[in-house]
C-alpha positions in Angstrom: 46.0 99.0 74.1 44.2 101.1 75.1 44.4 103.0 78.5 41.6 101.8 79.9 42.6 98.2 79.1 43.5 95.7 81.4 47.1 94.5 81.1 47.3 91.1 80.2 48.3 88.3 82.4 47.4 89.6 85.5 44.6 90.2 87.2 43.5 92.8 89.2 46.8 95.0 90.3 46.9 98.6 90.7 43.4 98.1 88.8 40.8 99.2 91.2 39.5 102.3 89.9 36.8 104.4 92.0 34.3 102.7 91.8 32.1 100.7 94.5 31.1 98.3 92.0 34.7 97.5 91.0 36.7 97.9 94.7 36.8 94.0 94.5 39.9 94.4 92.3 37.7 93.3 88.8 37.3 96.5 86.9 38.9 97.7 84.2 42.0 100.2 84.9 40.2 103.6 84.9 42.3 106.4 83.6 40.1 109.5 85.5 40.7 108.0 89.8 38.5 110.2 90.6 38.3 112.9 87.9 40.6 114.4 85.4 44.8 115.3 87.0 46.1 119.0 87.5 49.2 120.3 84.9 50.9 119.7 88.2 50.9 117.0 90.7 53.3 116.5 93.7 53.2 113.0 94.8 54.6 111.8 98.4 55.4 107.9 99.2 57.3 106.9 101.7 57.1 103.1 102.1 59.9 101.1 102.8 59.8 100.1 99.1 56.8 98.7 96.8 55.6 95.3 98.3 58.7 95.2 101.5 57.2 93.1 104.6 53.8 94.3 103.7 51.0 92.0 104.8 47.7 92.8 106.4 46.6 92.6 109.9 44.0 93.9 112.5 46.5 94.1 115.6 49.2 95.3 117.1 52.3 92.5 117.8 50.5 92.9 121.7 47.6 91.3 120.0 45.2 93.1 120.4 42.7 91.9 118.0 39.3 92.8 119.4 39.3 97.1 119.1 39.7 99.3 116.3 42.9 100.4 115.1 44.5 103.3 113.5 47.7 104.4 112.1 48.5 107.5 110.0 51.5 109.6 108.8 52.6 113.1 108.1 54.0 114.2 105.6 56.1 117.1 103.9 55.5 118.5 100.4 57.3 121.2 98.3 54.6 123.0 97.4 51.3 124.5 98.3 48.5 122.0 97.0 44.6 123.2 96.1 43.4 119.3 96.5 44.7 116.8 97.5 43.8 112.9 97.0 45.4 109.8 98.8 46.1 106.4 97.5 46.4 103.3 99.7 48.3 99.5 98.5 48.1 96.2 99.1 51.0 93.9 98.5 49.5 91.5 100.8 48.9 88.6 98.2 46.6 86.4 101.3 44.6 89.3 102.7 42.1 91.7 101.8 42.2 94.9 103.9 39.2 97.1 104.7 39.4 100.4 105.4 36.3 102.3 107.6 37.2 105.9 108.2 40.2 108.1 106.7 40.4 111.4 106.5 43.0 114.4 105.7 44.4 117.1 108.0 46.1 120.0 106.9 48.8 121.2 109.8 51.4 123.4 110.5 53.8 121.3 112.7 55.6 118.0 112.0 56.0 117.7 116.4 52.7 116.2 117.3 50.6 113.1 116.4 47.2 116.3 116.6 46.9 118.1 113.7 45.6 121.6 113.1 43.4 122.0 110.4 40.1 120.4 109.4 39.1 117.0 108.9 38.8 116.5 105.2 36.8 113.1 105.2 37.9 111.3 102.0 35.1 109.9 99.8 35.6 107.4 97.2 33.1 107.6 93.5 31.5 110.3 96.3 30.1 108.4 99.3 31.8 108.9 102.3 34.4 105.8 104.0 33.1 104.6 107.0 32.2 102.0 108.8 28.7 101.8 107.0 30.5 101.8 103.8 33.3 100.8 104.7 36.9 100.5 101.5 37.6 96.9 100.6 41.6 97.2 99.0 42.2 93.5 97.0 44.6 91.0 98.1 47.4 91.4 95.6 48.5 88.7 92.8 51.2 86.6 93.1 54.2 87.9 89.9 55.0 85.8 87.6 57.7 83.7 89.0 55.6 83.0 92.3 57.9 83.7 94.3 56.2 85.7 97.7 58.5 88.8 97.1 57.4 88.7 93.2 54.3 90.7 93.5 51.5 93.0 92.2 50.6 95.2 94.2 46.5 96.0 94.0 45.7 99.9 95.0 43.5 102.4 95.5 42.8 106.2 95.5 40.2 108.3 97.2 38.6 111.0 95.3 40.3 114.5 94.3 39.2 116.6 97.3 40.0 120.1 97.9 42.2 121.3 101.0 43.3 124.9 102.0 47.2 124.3 103.1 48.4 126.1 105.6 51.6 127.6 106.2 54.5 126.1 108.8 54.4 127.6 112.3 57.5 125.2 113.2 60.2 126.9 111.2 60.3 124.2 108.6 60.7 124.0 105.1 56.9 123.3 102.8 53.6 122.4 103.5 51.9 119.6 105.8 49.7 116.5 105.0 48.4 114.7 108.0 46.4 111.7 107.1 44.5 108.9 109.3 43.4 105.6 108.0 41.8 103.3 110.5 39.1 100.3 110.7 38.1 97.8 112.8 39.3 95.4 110.4 42.9 94.7 108.6 44.6 96.8 107.4 48.2 96.7 105.3 51.7 97.6 107.0 55.5 97.2 106.9 57.5 96.5 109.6 56.7 96.7 113.3 59.9 97.6 115.6 59.3 95.9 119.2 59.7 99.1 121.0 56.9 101.4 121.4 57.6 105.5 121.7 56.8 108.0 124.1 56.8 111.0 121.6 55.9 111.4 117.6 59.0 111.2 115.9 59.9 113.2 112.8 62.6 111.4 110.6 63.1 112.4 107.0 63.9 116.3 107.9 67.7 115.8 106.2 67.0 113.0 103.8 64.0 113.9 102.2 65.6 117.7 101.6 63.4 118.8 104.0 59.8 117.1 104.2 59.1 115.7 107.5 57.5 111.7 107.1 56.1 110.9 110.3 54.6 107.8 111.5 52.1 106.5 114.0 50.1 103.5 115.3 46.6 103.4 117.6 44.4 101.2 119.2 41.9 101.8 120.2 38.1 103.5 119.5 39.1 106.2 118.1 37.0 108.9 116.0 37.1 111.3 113.6 38.5 114.5 115.1 41.9 116.2 115.0 41.8 115.5 118.7 41.2 111.5 118.5 45.1 111.2 119.9 44.0 110.8 123.8 44.4 108.2 126.3 42.5 105.4 124.5 45.6 105.9 122.2 49.0 103.6 122.2 51.4 105.3 119.9 54.3 103.0 118.2 56.6 104.2 115.7 56.8 101.8 112.9 58.1 101.9 108.9 55.4 102.9 107.5 51.8 102.9 106.7 51.1 101.8 102.6 50.2 105.0 102.0 50.5 107.4 98.8 49.6 111.0 99.1 49.4 113.3 95.4 48.4 116.6 95.7 47.6 119.6 93.2 47.9 122.7 92.6 49.8 125.1 89.6 53.1 125.4 90.8 54.7 123.4 87.8 56.5 120.1 89.3 57.9 116.5 87.5 56.2 113.9 89.0 59.0 111.4 89.0 58.9 108.0 90.7 62.0 105.8 90.8 61.6 101.3 90.9 61.3 98.8 90.8 64.2 96.1 93.2 66.4 96.7 95.8 69.1 98.8 93.9 65.2 101.2 93.6 64.6 101.0 96.5 68.2 102.0 98.6 70.2 101.4 101.7 67.5 99.7 104.9 69.2 102.8 107.8 68.3 105.5 109.3 71.5 108.3 107.9 72.5 109.5 111.4 71.7 113.2 110.5 67.8 111.9 111.1 66.2 113.0 114.1 65.0 109.8 115.1 68.4 107.7 115.4 65.9 104.9 115.8 64.1 105.0 113.1 64.7 102.8 110.2 63.9 103.5 106.4 64.8 103.1 103.0 67.6 105.8 101.2 67.4 105.8 98.1 69.3 107.5 95.4 66.1 109.7 94.2 65.4 110.7 98.3 69.3 111.7 97.8 68.8 113.7 94.9 66.5 115.5 96.4 67.7 116.1 99.5 70.8 117.5 97.3 67.8 120.0 95.1 69.4 123.7 95.8 67.5 125.4 93.0 66.2 124.1 90.2 63.2 122.6 88.8 60.9 120.8 91.5 60.1 117.1 91.2 58.8 114.2 93.4 60.1 111.7 95.3 58.3 108.0 95.0 60.6 105.5 96.0 58.7 102.3 94.2 61.6 99.7 95.2 61.1 96.4 96.9 63.4 94.1 97.5 63.3 90.7 95.8 61.0 91.8 93.3 62.4 90.1 89.9 61.8 91.4 86.1 58.9 90.2 85.3 57.5 91.4 87.7 59.2 94.8 88.0 58.5 95.9 84.2 54.0 94.8 85.3 54.2 96.7 87.9 56.6 99.5 86.7 53.5 100.1 84.2 51.0 99.9 86.6 52.8 102.6 88.6 52.9 105.1 85.4 49.4 105.2 85.0 48.0 104.7 88.6 50.5 108.3 89.8 50.1 110.0 86.4 54.2 109.5 86.6 55.6 112.6 83.6 59.0 110.7 84.3 60.3 107.7 85.8 63.8 105.9 86.8 64.0 102.1 86.3 66.4 99.3 85.9 66.5 97.1 83.4 67.4 94.3 84.6 67.4 92.7 88.0 69.9 90.7 89.8 66.8 89.1 91.9 66.2 87.7 87.4 69.4 85.9 87.9 72.3 86.2 85.0 70.6 83.7 82.6 67.3 86.6 82.5 69.6 89.5 81.4 67.9 88.7 77.7 63.9 88.5 79.1 64.5 91.9 81.1 65.6 93.4 77.9 62.4 92.5 76.0 60.5 93.6 78.8 62.1 96.7 79.5 61.5 97.7 75.5 57.8 97.1 76.6 57.9 99.1 79.6 60.0 101.8 77.7 56.9 101.7 74.9 54.0 102.0 77.5 55.6 104.8 79.5 55.9 106.7 75.9 52.7 106.2 74.9 51.6 107.9 77.8 53.4 110.9 77.8 56.3 109.3 80.7 59.7 109.8 80.1 61.2 106.5 80.6 64.4 107.2 82.3 67.0 104.2 82.5 69.0 103.4 85.2 72.8 101.3 84.2 73.4 98.2 85.9 75.6 98.1 88.8 79.1 96.6 90.7 78.3 93.0 92.3 80.1 91.2 94.2 78.0 87.7 93.0 80.4 88.1 89.8 83.1 85.8 91.8 82.3 82.8 90.9 82.2 83.7 86.7 84.5 86.6 87.6 85.0 88.7 84.5 82.6 87.0 82.5 80.0 87.7 84.8 81.3 91.6 84.7 81.1 91.8 81.3 77.5 90.9 80.4 77.1 93.7 83.0 79.0 96.1 80.7 77.7 94.6 77.3 74.1 95.4 79.1 75.1 98.9 79.8 76.6 99.6 76.3 72.6 98.2 75.3 70.8 100.5 77.2 73.1 103.3 75.5 71.9 102.5 72.1 68.3 102.5 73.1 68.3 106.1 72.7 66.2 106.7 75.6 67.4 109.4 78.8 69.8 107.1 81.2 72.1 107.5 83.9 75.0 105.6 84.2 76.8 105.1 87.4 78.6 101.7 86.9 82.2 103.1 86.2 81.2 105.8 89.0 81.0 102.9 92.0 83.6 100.7 91.0 86.3 100.1 92.0 88.6 99.5 88.8 89.4 96.1 89.7 88.8 93.7 87.2 86.1 92.0 88.1 84.6 94.9 89.1 82.8 95.6 92.9 81.7 98.3 95.0 84.0 101.1 96.6 84.9 100.0 100.2 83.0 104.0 100.6 80.0 103.3 98.8 78.6 99.3 99.3 76.2 98.8 102.1 78.5 95.6 103.0 76.8 92.9 101.0 78.8 94.1 98.3 75.5 94.4 96.1 73.8 97.6 97.9 75.1 100.9 97.9 75.4 102.8 101.0 74.6 106.5 102.3 77.5 107.4 99.8 77.1 105.6 97.7 73.0 106.5 96.8 74.4 110.0 97.8 76.7 109.5 94.6 74.0 108.2 91.9 71.9 110.4 93.5 73.8 113.5 92.2 73.5 111.7 88.7 69.8 111.1 89.0 69.6 114.7 90.3 70.9 116.4 86.6 69.0 114.5 84.9 65.8 114.8 86.4 66.7 118.3 86.0 67.6 118.1 82.5 64.3 116.2 82.2 62.1 119.1 83.8 63.4 121.8 81.8 63.2 119.6 78.7 59.7 119.7 79.6 59.0 123.0 80.3 59.4 123.0 84.3 61.5 125.8 85.1 62.9 126.8 88.4 
């Protein structure tokens, strides 16, 4: 299959190139997305999983549907880039979304929603996004299972745009970009808490290896100026807008991601180290690996996990993300527990296709082991043996493999997650469990980076 051919049987998922005639999602999956990729691209993707809780809405929970609305995010990056592009995804299978304004700013402090750098107005195919020329993001498509949580997202990029990133004045590490999205129509968003905030939260300081991650939500007739956070804005903390930020530059960095179901998505709670104790986000092993990095090659940490994702849709989404994000390596499961034990063989066959797909595009597949599962109880050691056999099969495929089954298990038969590594449901890992897996992920990612010539 040529790179610009659409993956068969999946409609328009992630195949929305920067051509305004194809914003309906009917175009082929292009490889350019606004320009050739740089040698080194860093990706920051801070949504709560690739589809989880994602829906389109044109008003906050209080119901002000007649006013324009804005949300934004400040993300921290490890190195100073010279160009930026921003993506937004839509996993709502019922509704398209509309963007009427999209701006990026360099900023020097994570403590404020008012950026310090000049506005870079986003363009798509050279055309500025505005109320007169809005960007429509098509609705997602249902996955093969038909389950609501098992979806194939659509996503679009802005063009690559030059940017001058600023040195920090707040004592933080790395560099900050501040992204604002504006519309009077529907925008994708995820999981709004019920409480309003009076300050601009700066979470993720510890959880993301020094990368700040802050979000806000506002209503009102907001304009494209750095000082837009005025009296007409009601700030509201929420989990995240479904935004993806990429910068490119000359500093070597490995552009990597992890997917595909809730096992990759991570623990749905705020570690105590977060500066905002009420914040709720997903803490996965790829973020744990980044947090633990002291020296060694730089790498991105894009979380592509989504609760409810099955292998049938998970592998399709993985292949789209490989192309859409221009990944050089990707960590992923072979089988999802959401698929059920009866689908292990099917998911193995899909994984072989994903491995071949990644390798054909110069992306290194890194397979993750199955995990000890509390739902082995009905069939006891029989179900456990299926997982042990699956891990043995993975080890025989001749590709990179991270196996933490024994390390996480309690040594019983059937094995269970050790109590210290159990989030409480017997299936998903706690913060400590994510940290344990993160150490193994870190070792493997740095090994792959060095193999690709990305030095410390």
